[in-house]
Backbone as JSON, one array per atom type, in Angstrom:
{
  "sequence": "MSDTRLLELRARTPQRPPGPELAQVLDLTSPSGLRLRRYRPAERPRPLMVYLHGGGWVIGDLDSHDRTCRRIALECDVEVLAVDYRLAPEHPCPAALDDAVEVLRWARPVAVAGDSSGGYLATMACLRLRDEGCAVPALQVLLCPNTDLTLSCASVASGSGLDADTLAWFVAQWVPEPAARAAASPLLSPNLYGLPTTLLVTAENDALRDEGDAYAARLAAAGVKVVHRQEPGLQHGFIQDASPEAAAAHDRVFSDIKALIPR",
  "N": [[0.8, -1.18, -0.02], [0.58, 2.18, -0.69], [1.34, 5.5, 0.18], [-0.63, 6.97, -0.5], [-2.87, 5.08, -0.63], [-2.96, 5.05, 2.27], [-3.79, 7.74, 2.73], [-6.8, 7.27, 1.37], [-7.56, 5.66, 2.9], [-7.93, 6.54, 5.42], [-9.9, 8.71, 4.37], [-12.18, 7.52, 4.38], [-15.34, 6.77, 5.18], [-17.44, 4.88, 6.54], [-20.63, 4.24, 6.21], [-22.92, 3.95, 9.09], [-25.69, 3.0, 10.92], [-26.98, 5.53, 13.13], [-26.21, 5.58, 16.9], [-27.53, 4.53, 19.93], [-29.5, 7.21, 22.01], [-28.12, 8.78, 24.87], [-27.87, 9.48, 28.24], [-25.59, 11.38, 28.63], [-23.13, 12.66, 26.79], [-20.08, 13.56, 26.46], [-17.25, 15.05, 25.1], [-13.95, 15.44, 26.02], [-10.66, 15.85, 27.22], [-7.6, 14.03, 28.31], [-5.12, 14.15, 30.92], [-2.61, 14.72, 29.33], [-3.79, 15.62, 27.01], [-4.82, 14.22, 25.27], [-7.71, 13.42, 23.02], [-11.03, 12.73, 24.47], [-13.76, 10.92, 24.71], [-16.65, 10.57, 26.6], [-19.65, 8.3, 27.77], [-22.34, 8.14, 29.4], [-25.11, 6.47, 30.47], [-26.95, 7.11, 32.43], [-27.62, 9.34, 34.88], [-26.69, 8.58, 37.31], [-24.12, 6.64, 39.19], [-22.24, 4.66, 37.34], [-20.28, 1.67, 36.44], [-16.8, 2.2, 34.97], [-15.82, 1.72, 31.96], [-12.94, 1.86, 29.75], [-12.49, 2.1, 26.5], [-10.97, 1.11, 23.63], [-10.46, 2.12, 20.16], [-10.71, 0.1, 17.25], [-8.56, -0.33, 14.07], [-6.11, -1.05, 13.19], [-4.16, -0.03, 13.94], [-3.59, 2.53, 12.38], [-5.92, 3.75, 11.65], [-9.01, 5.27, 12.24], [-11.45, 6.71, 15.0], [-12.51, 8.99, 17.55], [-15.31, 8.89, 16.34], [-15.61, 6.82, 14.81], [-15.74, 4.51, 16.18], [-18.24, 5.65, 17.13], [-21.22, 4.97, 17.81], [-20.48, 2.47, 18.34], [-19.76, 2.52, 20.74], [-21.44, 3.98, 22.41], [-23.45, 1.82, 22.06], [-22.53, -0.01, 23.72], [-22.47, 1.41, 25.87], [-25.05, 1.85, 27.0], [-26.47, -0.98, 26.45], [-24.95, -2.47, 28.08], [-25.06, -0.95, 30.4], [-22.94, 0.6, 31.3], [-20.51, 3.22, 32.07], [-18.6, 4.29, 29.8], [-15.55, 5.39, 28.2], [-14.0, 6.85, 25.41], [-11.12, 6.68, 23.48], [-8.76, 8.89, 21.84], [-6.2, 7.75, 20.41], [-3.08, 8.46, 19.66], [-2.05, 7.8, 15.98], [-0.33, 5.28, 13.76], [1.56, 5.46, 10.57], [2.87, 7.86, 11.68], [2.88, 8.18, 14.37], [4.45, 5.44, 15.33], [4.95, 2.13, 17.16], [5.88, 2.54, 20.71], [3.55, 4.32, 20.73], [0.72, 4.58, 20.75], [0.41, 2.7, 22.49], [1.2, 3.7, 24.77], [-0.11, 6.04, 25.09], [-2.63, 4.36, 25.83], [-1.99, 3.51, 28.28], [-1.61, 5.69, 29.82], [-4.35, 6.58, 29.84], [-5.56, 4.35, 31.28], [-3.97, 4.51, 33.87], [-4.85, 7.01, 34.17], [-7.43, 7.2, 34.44], [-8.44, 5.24, 35.92], [-10.18, 2.52, 35.41], [-12.72, 0.07, 35.92], [-12.67, -1.8, 33.57], [-11.34, -2.5, 30.66], [-11.59, -2.6, 27.06], [-11.44, -3.28, 23.49], [-11.32, -3.42, 20.14], [-9.89, -5.49, 17.72], [-7.0, -3.99, 16.55], [-7.32, -2.33, 18.83], [-7.87, -4.24, 20.7], [-5.64, -5.19, 20.92], [-4.36, -3.37, 22.12], [-5.42, -3.04, 24.6], [-4.83, -5.53, 26.06], [-2.0, -5.36, 25.75], [-1.52, -2.93, 27.31], [-2.43, -3.69, 29.78], [-0.79, -5.51, 30.11], [1.52, -4.1, 30.63], [0.66, -2.4, 32.68], [0.78, -4.58, 34.74], [3.45, -5.57, 34.87], [4.93, -3.12, 35.81], [4.03, -2.92, 38.16], [1.34, -1.42, 38.72], [-1.99, -0.56, 39.08], [-4.06, -2.7, 37.63], [-6.63, -3.24, 35.27], [-9.92, -4.75, 36.17], [-11.02, -6.49, 34.39], [-10.86, -7.29, 31.17], [-11.98, -6.99, 27.79], [-11.56, -8.66, 24.88], [-12.27, -7.81, 21.28], [-11.84, -9.97, 18.68], [-8.89, -9.84, 18.59], [-5.72, -8.5, 17.52], [-3.13, -10.3, 18.1], [-0.61, -11.95, 17.66], [2.28, -10.27, 15.96], [3.74, -11.56, 14.24], [2.51, -12.74, 12.51], [1.86, -15.7, 12.13], [0.37, -17.61, 12.37], [-2.18, -19.93, 10.94], [-4.84, -19.02, 9.89], [-4.25, -16.28, 9.11], [-4.2, -16.45, 6.22], [-6.35, -16.94, 5.61], [-8.59, -15.67, 6.11], [-11.65, -13.22, 6.15], [-12.63, -10.1, 5.33], [-10.7, -8.67, 6.28], [-7.66, -8.9, 4.52], [-4.04, -10.97, 4.08], [-2.37, -9.69, 3.2], [-3.15, -6.84, 3.85], [-3.61, -6.86, 6.03], [-0.38, -7.5, 7.17], [0.58, -5.26, 5.93], [-0.69, -3.26, 8.06], [0.63, -3.92, 10.33], [3.05, -3.63, 9.59], [3.29, -0.76, 10.13], [2.81, -0.13, 12.39], [4.89, -1.32, 14.03], [7.79, -1.02, 12.38], [9.96, -2.54, 12.42], [10.89, -5.71, 11.69], [12.18, -7.4, 13.06], [11.41, -6.82, 15.83], [8.86, -7.58, 15.94], [7.88, -9.86, 17.41], [8.54, -9.34, 20.08], [6.68, -7.26, 20.62], [4.18, -8.88, 20.72], [1.47, -10.04, 22.53], [0.52, -12.62, 22.4], [2.91, -13.86, 22.19], [4.07, -13.66, 24.59], [6.25, -14.11, 27.12], [5.16, -14.72, 30.02], [1.71, -14.79, 31.18], [0.49, -14.13, 33.63], [-1.28, -12.86, 36.16], [-2.81, -11.19, 34.63], [-6.43, -9.36, 33.89], [-9.43, -10.75, 34.35], [-11.02, -11.97, 31.26], [-12.98, -11.49, 28.6], [-12.78, -12.6, 25.64], [-13.66, -12.75, 22.57], [-13.71, -14.24, 19.28], [-13.93, -14.54, 15.41], [-15.21, -16.66, 13.2], [-14.5, -16.35, 10.53], [-12.36, -14.82, 10.63], [-9.17, -13.41, 9.82], [-7.77, -13.21, 12.19], [-8.64, -14.84, 13.58], [-7.31, -17.7, 14.52], [-4.67, -16.67, 16.23], [-6.64, -15.01, 18.08], [-7.92, -17.2, 19.07], [-5.61, -18.89, 20.33], [-4.41, -17.08, 21.94], [-6.59, -16.75, 24.05], [-6.54, -19.36, 25.12], [-3.92, -19.55, 26.01], [-3.97, -17.66, 28.21], [-6.09, -18.69, 29.77], [-4.43, -21.42, 30.42], [-2.24, -19.61, 31.96], [-3.9, -19.18, 34.32], [-5.51, -17.32, 34.01], [-9.04, -16.31, 34.65], [-10.78, -16.85, 31.9], [-13.51, -15.71, 29.42], [-14.49, -17.62, 26.59], [-14.92, -17.54, 23.41], [-15.87, -18.54, 19.85], [-17.44, -16.77, 17.38], [-19.63, -18.38, 14.87], [-19.39, -18.05, 11.55], [-18.89, -15.22, 11.12], [-17.01, -12.3, 10.12], [-13.83, -10.68, 10.09], [-14.2, -7.51, 12.35], [-16.9, -7.6, 13.4], [-18.12, -6.19, 15.41], [-18.79, -4.0, 14.66], [-20.55, -4.2, 12.47], [-23.95, -4.33, 11.16], [-25.7, -6.57, 10.45], [-28.03, -9.28, 10.75], [-27.09, -11.34, 11.9], [-24.53, -10.45, 12.97], [-25.81, -8.85, 14.93], [-26.88, -10.35, 16.65], [-24.64, -11.51, 17.5], [-23.4, -9.37, 19.13], [-25.23, -9.05, 20.96], [-24.93, -11.19, 22.55], [-22.32, -10.9, 23.66], [-22.58, -8.13, 24.74], [-24.33, -9.6, 27.12], [-22.22, -10.96, 28.11], [-20.53, -8.96, 28.87], [-22.16, -7.73, 30.89], [-22.66, -9.72, 32.76], [-19.83, -10.15, 33.87], [-18.59, -7.79, 34.37], [-17.24, -5.84, 37.31], [-19.37, -4.48, 39.72]],
  "CA": [[-0.17, 0.25, -0.08], [1.26, 3.42, -0.93], [0.9, 7.01, 0.85], [-2.0, 7.11, -1.4], [-3.94, 4.13, -0.08], [-3.21, 5.68, 3.27], [-5.11, 8.79, 2.73], [-7.75, 6.83, 1.07], [-8.13, 4.87, 4.18], [-8.49, 7.72, 6.4], [-11.22, 9.89, 4.01], [-13.22, 6.56, 3.88], [-16.31, 6.79, 6.24], [-18.31, 3.81, 6.34], [-21.99, 4.99, 6.94], [-23.39, 3.22, 10.29], [-26.52, 3.44, 11.49], [-26.76, 5.96, 14.17], [-26.15, 5.12, 18.06], [-28.86, 5.44, 20.98], [-29.52, 8.42, 22.97], [-27.84, 8.33, 26.44], [-27.84, 10.69, 29.26], [-24.55, 12.44, 28.48], [-21.88, 11.94, 25.94], [-19.3, 14.73, 26.52], [-16.2, 15.35, 25.08], [-13.0, 16.02, 27.27], [-9.13, 15.63, 27.35], [-6.66, 13.5, 29.19], [-3.74, 15.44, 31.55], [-1.61, 14.94, 28.71], [-3.92, 16.82, 26.19], [-5.31, 13.42, 24.68], [-9.15, 13.53, 23.14], [-11.54, 11.5, 25.06], [-15.56, 11.05, 24.86], [-17.39, 10.04, 27.55], [-20.55, 8.07, 27.58], [-23.08, 7.88, 30.46], [-26.52, 5.83, 29.84], [-27.82, 7.58, 33.33], [-26.93, 10.2, 35.74], [-26.16, 8.12, 38.47], [-22.95, 6.39, 38.43], [-21.9, 3.75, 36.55], [-18.96, 1.03, 36.51], [-15.78, 2.6, 33.92], [-14.78, 0.78, 30.99], [-12.06, 2.47, 28.68], [-12.98, 1.45, 24.91], [-10.06, 1.37, 22.66], [-10.77, 1.5, 18.65], [-9.78, -0.88, 16.29], [-8.58, 0.41, 12.84], [-4.91, -1.38, 12.38], [-2.74, 1.19, 14.44], [-3.56, 3.45, 11.66], [-7.1, 4.41, 10.93], [-10.34, 5.08, 13.22], [-11.13, 7.63, 15.66], [-13.81, 8.76, 18.54], [-16.26, 9.07, 15.64], [-15.46, 5.7, 13.77], [-16.87, 3.78, 17.02], [-19.67, 6.28, 18.45], [-22.18, 3.87, 17.79], [-20.5, 0.87, 19.24], [-19.13, 3.02, 22.5], [-23.04, 4.1, 22.52], [-24.39, 0.49, 22.43], [-22.11, -0.6, 24.83], [-22.71, 1.93, 27.45], [-26.77, 1.44, 26.81], [-26.64, -2.63, 26.65], [-24.05, -3.01, 29.52], [-25.4, -0.46, 31.77], [-21.61, 1.43, 32.33], [-19.86, 4.56, 31.54], [-17.65, 4.3, 28.65], [-14.45, 6.46, 28.14], [-13.27, 6.48, 24.55], [-9.84, 7.14, 23.5], [-8.43, 8.9, 20.58], [-5.04, 7.8, 20.84], [-2.05, 8.54, 18.49], [-1.91, 6.72, 15.21], [0.72, 5.22, 13.06], [3.12, 5.04, 10.62], [3.28, 8.86, 12.08], [3.64, 7.62, 15.7], [4.65, 4.03, 15.22], [4.92, 1.86, 18.67], [4.84, 2.16, 21.14], [2.93, 5.81, 20.94], [-0.49, 4.33, 20.97], [0.19, 1.75, 23.8], [1.9, 4.68, 26.11], [-1.44, 6.65, 25.42], [-3.84, 3.36, 26.35], [-1.75, 2.85, 29.8], [-1.83, 7.01, 30.2], [-5.68, 6.8, 30.17], [-6.01, 3.92, 32.33], [-3.8, 5.39, 35.05], [-5.48, 8.14, 34.94], [-9.08, 7.12, 34.84], [-8.5, 4.07, 36.7], [-11.7, 2.34, 35.39], [-12.89, -1.55, 36.22], [-12.72, -2.35, 32.75], [-10.68, -1.58, 29.3], [-12.0, -2.79, 25.96], [-11.07, -2.97, 22.38], [-11.55, -4.24, 18.9], [-9.1, -5.59, 16.22], [-5.69, -3.54, 17.06], [-8.02, -1.85, 19.94], [-8.21, -5.39, 21.92], [-4.36, -5.5, 21.4], [-3.9, -2.15, 22.86], [-6.24, -3.01, 25.74], [-4.09, -6.52, 26.63], [-0.8, -4.76, 25.95], [-1.6, -1.86, 28.44], [-2.44, -4.69, 31.06], [0.58, -6.31, 30.53], [2.37, -3.32, 31.18], [0.72, -2.26, 34.07], [1.28, -5.51, 35.85], [4.92, -5.52, 35.09], [5.22, -1.9, 36.56], [3.52, -2.78, 39.72], [0.13, -0.61, 38.95], [-3.32, -1.47, 39.13], [-4.66, -3.43, 36.91], [-8.44, -3.28, 35.67], [-10.6, -6.06, 36.96], [-12.03, -7.04, 33.2], [-10.33, -6.84, 29.78], [-12.69, -7.68, 26.63], [-10.89, -8.28, 23.26], [-12.86, -8.53, 20.29], [-11.0, -9.92, 17.06], [-7.84, -9.12, 18.82], [-4.74, -9.0, 16.94], [-1.88, -11.17, 19.25], [0.5, -12.24, 17.03], [2.56, -9.73, 15.13], [4.4, -12.16, 13.3], [1.61, -13.37, 11.94], [2.46, -16.6, 11.91], [-1.06, -18.15, 12.52], [-2.9, -20.17, 9.61], [-6.19, -18.1, 9.14], [-4.08, -15.05, 8.5], [-4.16, -16.52, 4.91], [-7.81, -17.38, 4.69], [-9.67, -14.78, 6.35], [-12.35, -12.7, 5.27], [-12.9, -8.88, 5.72], [-9.6, -9.01, 6.75], [-6.71, -9.99, 3.93], [-2.99, -11.18, 4.79], [-1.59, -8.29, 2.73], [-3.4, -5.57, 4.28], [-2.94, -7.13, 7.96], [1.27, -7.23, 7.18], [0.9, -3.44, 5.8], [-1.13, -2.55, 9.4], [1.82, -4.28, 11.18], [4.5, -2.64, 9.41], [3.26, 0.38, 10.2], [2.77, -0.08, 13.96], [6.33, -2.03, 14.37], [8.39, -1.29, 11.21], [11.34, -3.4, 12.35], [10.46, -7.22, 11.77], [13.0, -8.41, 14.22], [11.02, -6.58, 17.16], [7.57, -7.79, 16.37], [7.6, -10.92, 18.23], [8.51, -8.96, 21.57], [5.46, -6.45, 20.7], [3.34, -9.86, 20.27], [1.39, -10.62, 23.53], [0.64, -14.06, 22.44], [4.11, -14.42, 22.43], [4.67, -13.14, 25.83], [6.93, -15.34, 28.31], [4.19, -14.9, 30.96], [0.28, -14.24, 31.48], [0.03, -14.39, 34.95], [-1.7, -11.61, 36.74], [-3.97, -10.18, 33.77], [-7.48, -9.74, 34.6], [-10.67, -11.76, 33.87], [-10.96, -11.68, 30.15], [-13.65, -11.7, 27.92], [-12.19, -12.85, 24.23], [-14.33, -13.31, 21.18], [-12.89, -14.45, 17.74], [-14.79, -14.88, 14.61], [-14.76, -17.86, 12.29], [-14.02, -15.84, 9.38], [-11.68, -13.72, 10.64], [-7.82, -13.61, 9.53], [-6.83, -12.84, 13.34], [-8.86, -15.62, 14.61], [-6.1, -18.38, 15.43], [-4.18, -15.7, 17.45], [-7.17, -14.96, 19.26], [-8.19, -18.47, 20.09], [-4.49, -19.08, 20.98], [-4.26, -16.08, 23.2], [-7.41, -17.09, 24.88], [-5.84, -20.54, 25.72], [-2.66, -19.11, 26.61], [-4.29, -17.22, 29.2], [-6.61, -19.95, 30.83], [-3.19, -21.74, 30.98], [-1.73, -19.2, 33.1], [-4.5, -19.37, 35.55], [-6.57, -16.34, 34.33], [-10.34, -16.34, 34.07], [-11.24, -16.66, 30.67], [-14.63, -16.24, 28.85], [-13.99, -17.1, 25.17], [-16.49, -17.83, 22.25], [-15.62, -18.19, 18.67], [-18.73, -16.56, 16.67], [-19.73, -18.9, 13.5], [-20.25, -17.23, 10.01], [-18.95, -14.02, 10.92], [-15.72, -11.96, 9.76], [-13.14, -9.39, 11.17], [-14.79, -6.42, 12.64], [-18.27, -7.79, 13.33], [-18.38, -5.33, 16.33], [-19.24, -2.78, 13.83], [-21.41, -4.43, 11.64], [-25.37, -4.11, 11.27], [-26.45, -7.65, 10.25], [-28.68, -9.62, 11.99], [-26.16, -12.18, 12.34], [-23.75, -9.62, 13.95], [-26.54, -8.14, 16.0], [-27.34, -11.26, 17.64], [-23.54, -11.66, 18.44], [-23.52, -8.32, 19.93], [-25.97, -9.05, 22.12], [-23.74, -12.44, 23.29], [-20.86, -9.87, 23.75], [-22.93, -7.38, 25.6], [-24.83, -10.25, 28.13], [-21.22, -11.38, 29.12], [-19.65, -8.2, 29.69], [-22.97, -7.42, 32.03], [-22.14, -10.67, 34.03], [-18.32, -10.18, 34.06], [-17.83, -6.57, 35.01], [-17.79, -5.44, 38.6], [-20.71, -3.41, 39.87]],
  "C": [[0.85, 1.15, -0.15], [0.54, 4.56, 0.05], [-0.64, 7.22, 0.42], [-3.16, 6.45, -0.98], [-4.03, 4.69, 1.51], [-4.31, 6.83, 3.81], [-6.43, 8.02, 2.64], [-8.57, 6.18, 2.22], [-8.77, 5.84, 5.2], [-9.83, 8.42, 6.12], [-12.17, 8.96, 4.23], [-13.74, 6.69, 5.16], [-17.28, 5.95, 5.91], [-19.66, 4.62, 7.03], [-22.73, 3.39, 7.49], [-24.4, 4.31, 10.4], [-26.34, 4.58, 12.99], [-26.91, 5.46, 15.68], [-27.23, 5.58, 19.02], [-28.66, 6.66, 21.27], [-29.16, 7.93, 24.23], [-27.7, 9.59, 27.25], [-27.1, 11.89, 28.9], [-23.71, 11.55, 27.58], [-21.13, 13.56, 25.95], [-17.79, 14.63, 26.06], [-15.08, 16.2, 25.77], [-11.38, 15.58, 26.7], [-8.82, 15.41, 28.52], [-5.83, 14.64, 29.54], [-3.23, 15.77, 30.22], [-2.2, 15.63, 27.12], [-4.85, 15.41, 24.97], [-6.68, 13.54, 24.49], [-9.8, 12.63, 23.48], [-13.09, 11.86, 25.01], [-15.98, 10.17, 25.69], [-19.01, 9.83, 27.49], [-21.3, 7.5, 29.13], [-24.4, 7.42, 29.92], [-27.28, 6.34, 30.88], [-26.97, 8.4, 34.35], [-26.43, 9.47, 36.32], [-24.75, 7.18, 38.23], [-23.21, 4.88, 37.97], [-20.31, 2.96, 36.53], [-18.25, 1.83, 35.14], [-15.37, 1.7, 33.19], [-14.18, 2.0, 30.19], [-12.18, 1.37, 27.45], [-11.8, 2.07, 24.04], [-10.39, 1.26, 21.23], [-10.08, 0.89, 18.01], [-9.59, 0.27, 14.87], [-6.76, -0.16, 12.43], [-4.18, -0.35, 13.07], [-3.04, 2.57, 13.54], [-4.79, 4.54, 11.05], [-7.86, 4.73, 12.37], [-9.84, 6.2, 14.29], [-12.46, 7.43, 16.65], [-14.93, 8.53, 17.77], [-16.38, 7.91, 14.76], [-16.28, 4.98, 14.54], [-17.53, 4.29, 17.83], [-20.28, 5.2, 18.75], [-21.96, 2.7, 18.63], [-20.72, 1.35, 20.6], [-21.06, 3.01, 23.25], [-23.92, 3.17, 22.9], [-23.85, -0.16, 23.76], [-22.54, -0.17, 26.07], [-24.49, 1.78, 27.81], [-26.95, 0.28, 27.38], [-26.18, -2.99, 27.91], [-24.4, -2.38, 30.75], [-23.81, 0.01, 32.63], [-21.25, 2.57, 31.48], [-18.63, 3.85, 30.65], [-16.88, 5.43, 28.37], [-13.52, 5.96, 26.8], [-12.01, 7.04, 24.21], [-9.27, 7.31, 22.02], [-7.09, 8.87, 20.68], [-3.98, 7.85, 19.25], [-1.95, 7.21, 16.97], [-0.57, 6.54, 14.28], [0.58, 5.19, 11.52], [3.44, 6.77, 11.4], [3.89, 9.03, 13.44], [3.34, 6.07, 15.9], [4.67, 3.76, 16.9], [6.02, 2.63, 19.02], [4.08, 3.52, 21.36], [1.41, 5.28, 21.47], [-0.71, 3.68, 22.45], [0.4, 2.77, 25.27], [0.57, 5.69, 26.25], [-2.31, 5.95, 26.26], [-3.43, 3.7, 28.21], [-1.66, 4.47, 30.51], [-3.13, 7.02, 30.68], [-5.97, 5.82, 31.32], [-5.05, 3.86, 33.71], [-4.82, 6.34, 35.43], [-7.08, 8.08, 35.43], [-9.49, 5.99, 35.79], [-10.04, 3.04, 36.5], [-11.37, 0.52, 35.73], [-12.43, -2.39, 34.98], [-12.11, -1.83, 31.65], [-11.25, -2.74, 28.59], [-11.22, -2.46, 24.68], [-11.42, -3.75, 21.72], [-10.13, -4.26, 18.1], [-7.46, -5.27, 17.19], [-6.02, -2.82, 18.65], [-7.68, -2.86, 21.11], [-6.53, -5.71, 21.95], [-3.82, -4.84, 22.11], [-4.15, -2.61, 23.98], [-5.34, -4.26, 26.5], [-2.58, -6.0, 26.83], [-0.6, -3.98, 27.46], [-1.75, -2.58, 29.57], [-1.15, -5.29, 31.29], [1.54, -5.32, 31.28], [2.5, -2.53, 32.26], [0.93, -3.3, 35.18], [2.84, -5.26, 35.95], [5.43, -4.25, 35.74], [4.51, -1.89, 37.9], [2.0, -1.98, 39.96], [-0.54, -1.58, 39.0], [-3.64, -1.68, 38.23], [-6.27, -3.66, 36.4], [-8.83, -4.85, 35.72], [-11.18, -6.9, 35.35], [-11.44, -6.61, 31.92], [-11.28, -7.67, 28.53], [-11.91, -7.42, 25.4], [-11.69, -8.79, 22.3], [-12.38, -8.34, 19.4], [-9.67, -9.41, 17.63], [-6.53, -9.36, 18.18], [-3.66, -9.59, 18.52], [-0.55, -11.3, 19.06], [1.42, -11.21, 15.93], [3.35, -10.14, 14.25], [4.11, -13.13, 12.12], [1.88, -14.68, 11.24], [1.11, -18.14, 11.96], [-1.79, -18.47, 11.18], [-3.87, -19.31, 9.25], [-5.62, -16.96, 8.56], [-4.15, -15.06, 6.89], [-5.47, -17.11, 4.36], [-8.84, -16.57, 5.66], [-10.53, -13.99, 5.49], [-12.66, -11.15, 5.94], [-11.15, -8.16, 6.14], [-8.23, -9.46, 5.94], [-5.48, -10.08, 4.5], [-2.22, -10.0, 4.15], [-1.72, -7.26, 3.3], [-3.16, -5.53, 5.81], [-1.23, -7.01, 8.1], [1.39, -5.79, 6.99], [0.59, -2.79, 7.45], [0.3, -2.64, 9.97], [2.77, -3.89, 11.22], [4.29, -1.49, 10.03], [3.31, 0.92, 11.75], [4.23, -0.37, 14.58], [7.03, -2.42, 12.86], [9.46, -2.55, 11.09], [10.74, -4.68, 12.55], [10.83, -8.21, 12.68], [12.25, -8.0, 15.79], [9.44, -6.9, 17.23], [7.1, -8.8, 17.12], [7.52, -10.38, 19.55], [7.31, -7.96, 21.63], [4.1, -7.62, 20.95], [2.74, -10.09, 21.92], [0.93, -12.38, 23.42], [1.77, -14.93, 22.62], [4.97, -14.04, 23.79], [5.28, -13.76, 26.91], [5.78, -15.52, 29.11], [3.09, -14.16, 31.15], [0.21, -14.28, 32.26], [-0.32, -13.07, 35.27], [-2.66, -10.76, 35.94], [-5.49, -10.52, 34.54], [-8.21, -10.49, 33.98], [-10.72, -11.49, 32.78], [-11.91, -12.23, 29.27], [-12.96, -11.95, 26.31], [-13.19, -13.51, 23.4], [-13.69, -13.23, 19.97], [-14.16, -14.63, 16.76], [-14.38, -15.91, 13.55], [-14.0, -17.37, 11.04], [-12.95, -14.79, 9.16], [-9.83, -14.13, 10.38], [-7.07, -13.48, 11.02], [-7.81, -14.15, 14.35], [-7.94, -16.83, 15.36], [-5.48, -17.64, 16.51], [-5.46, -15.47, 18.1], [-7.64, -16.1, 19.89], [-6.88, -18.86, 21.01], [-4.15, -18.51, 22.25], [-5.41, -16.8, 24.14], [-6.75, -18.73, 25.66], [-4.52, -20.71, 26.49], [-2.89, -18.55, 28.06], [-5.14, -17.92, 30.31], [-5.24, -20.91, 31.43], [-2.41, -21.13, 32.3], [-2.31, -18.98, 34.46], [-5.44, -17.94, 35.59], [-8.01, -17.08, 33.71], [-10.47, -16.05, 32.75], [-12.77, -17.02, 30.27], [-14.17, -16.17, 27.42], [-14.98, -18.18, 24.04], [-15.94, -17.23, 20.82], [-17.44, -18.09, 17.58], [-18.89, -16.98, 15.28], [-20.21, -17.99, 12.66], [-19.7, -15.96, 10.12], [-17.38, -13.81, 10.35], [-15.17, -10.95, 10.7], [-14.31, -8.06, 11.39], [-16.33, -6.43, 12.96], [-19.19, -6.73, 14.14], [-19.12, -4.34, 15.9], [-20.3, -3.07, 13.01], [-23.1, -4.07, 11.95], [-26.08, -5.34, 10.88], [-27.24, -7.91, 11.13], [-28.1, -10.78, 12.85], [-25.21, -11.41, 13.37], [-24.43, -9.04, 15.15], [-26.51, -9.05, 17.14], [-25.98, -11.75, 18.3], [-23.11, -10.19, 19.26], [-24.17, -8.44, 21.03], [-25.47, -10.19, 23.28], [-23.0, -11.33, 24.34], [-21.57, -9.06, 24.69], [-23.67, -8.11, 27.03], [-23.43, -10.58, 28.76], [-20.44, -10.07, 29.85], [-20.89, -7.48, 30.95], [-22.7, -8.66, 33.07], [-20.62, -10.53, 34.55], [-18.06, -8.87, 34.74], [-18.22, -6.23, 36.34], [-18.38, -4.56, 38.74], [-20.58, -3.29, 41.89]]
}
């Protein structure tokens, strides 16, 4: 992909139905100046979840996942704080991860969630907080997450909605040096102890399916409480889709979050 392709990706605005009305949606900034958006389903206090959008570390912002964040807030009865983290290639690894960690330290949420590269950032942030002896959220929600930047899992070659060439390009923008990608892969982390309760959902037809499934297995083997499900017939990015099949999967995700999040 060329620089022109990057501009085209960022200019593309998928048409999605508007999200539900909430008691409050407020744009604000973090102490370092990151743009944030807070979603409150009701005036009374609710558990706080930080949400990190997907987009291959290269695209996405507060608006791209506005509908998803609104639906999570309403359906799961939680307050959601979305993060407009810095994007690659202008800001390669670890910029977005630094931003995620900053917000988690500042906001002290009970949960962190993300889809695709956002799921990657969520679990990598938990790993860093653990390693630094800081408080870790009680729950991580990982939806079709990237976990292996070496792209060694079989499903990379057969997924729909995200082809192997595009996936490799996204990874190269985030971690330009191939030799550094294994160390930046949560699936290949030497130790996954001490991570929070995990909801990890993969999609049958996703290029990231196998690495997500493998990460769930490694977390469980490390003693982490894991709720893992592979959604049949769906492809990468289903959390943003509006099809009836995706909507049914959304309902299952929302139900799991409601059951797992501390209150």
